[in-house]
N, C-alpha and C positions, 0 to 999 in steps of 0.2 A: 940719879937724876940728873939730868942735863942742864949746860947751863945754854942761857937762849938768848942773847942780849935785845936781838930783833924782837921776838915774843913779847918781853918786857914794853919795849918802847911801843912796837903797837896797840898793847894793851893801853897805856898811856894817853895813846893817839885819838883810840877807839872814841873816849870821851870827846874829842871836838864834835862826835855827832851830835852835839847838843844842837848845835847851829843847824843841822838838817832834819833831824826830828829828836823830838823834847825827849824823850823817853829811852831812846837808845844811848845815851850817854851813860846811862845807867845797867841796862840790860846786856850791852854787848860785853864790857869788862867783868860782869859779873857770870858771864857765860864761861868766857875766858879763864878766869880765877877758878871757877869751881872745877873745871876741867882739866887745867894744867898744875894746880897747886901740889900735886905730887911727884909729879912729873919734869918741873920746871925747876930748877937752883934758884931761889930766891920769889918765886912767883910768889908765894904764899902773903909775904911781907908787903910786894907792891901791890897786890890785888887786896890786901884788907885797908891799904892806906887809899885807895882809888876810891873803893865804895864807900866809906869815912868819908871821904871828901865829897862824894856826889851827893850822899844824904844829907850831908851838913849844906850843900846848895839848895836842895830842898828845901830844906829847915830852913833857913834864912829868907829863901822866896816866899816862903807860906808867910812868915813875919813880916817880911817887906808889906804886903796886900794889905793890910791895915795901916800902915804908916804910910801908906800914899795921903790920907785923910789929914794927917799932921803935919802940913806945911810941905807936901811932896817930897816928905824925905824920904817915902817907899820905893819915888823915881828914882833920886839918887842911890838907895840900896840896889834894887835893879841893874842901873848902869854899873855900878863898882863890880858887883856879883859877876854879870857878864864877863867885862876884863879881866877879872880872877878866872874865871872858868875856859877861857882864852891862852890866859898865859900860863897860868901854873902846868897845867899837861904836856906843854910845852915842852917848857924846862925840864919838865922833872921825865919826858921822852928823852931828851938830852943828857941826863944824868943819867939813865936807865942803860942805855946804847956805852956808855963809859964805865959803866959796873959799878956804878954810886947809889946808894941806898935813896929813896923819894922824898921827899917834903914839901907838904901840903900845910901852909898854915891856916890857921881858923878851921880846922879840921876838928869836928867834934867826935870822941873817939866810941862808936856805937858798936864795932867789932875789932875784940881787940886777941 
């Protein structure tokens, strides 16, 4: 196994494809994780956390849809999710470049 902090950083930043194409933020990190998890040191841990975070964002977005009818709380939820989806991939890309483990709060554990 090789250590490749740049690829880990790129994997985290690939989540920002959410702002270009909605599906790319899940598919691109998933492809990188699946193809590199046995080759790159710590890719398995980073990949699992990224995928869990992306699936959690999808679940929270689905929950926000009916909340729009309840005093517009869903709109606030979408704004909050948009900010989180922008900030945490960037923060964790910096952490990955420094060799630190990623941290995604509010992430549900789908893949362990």
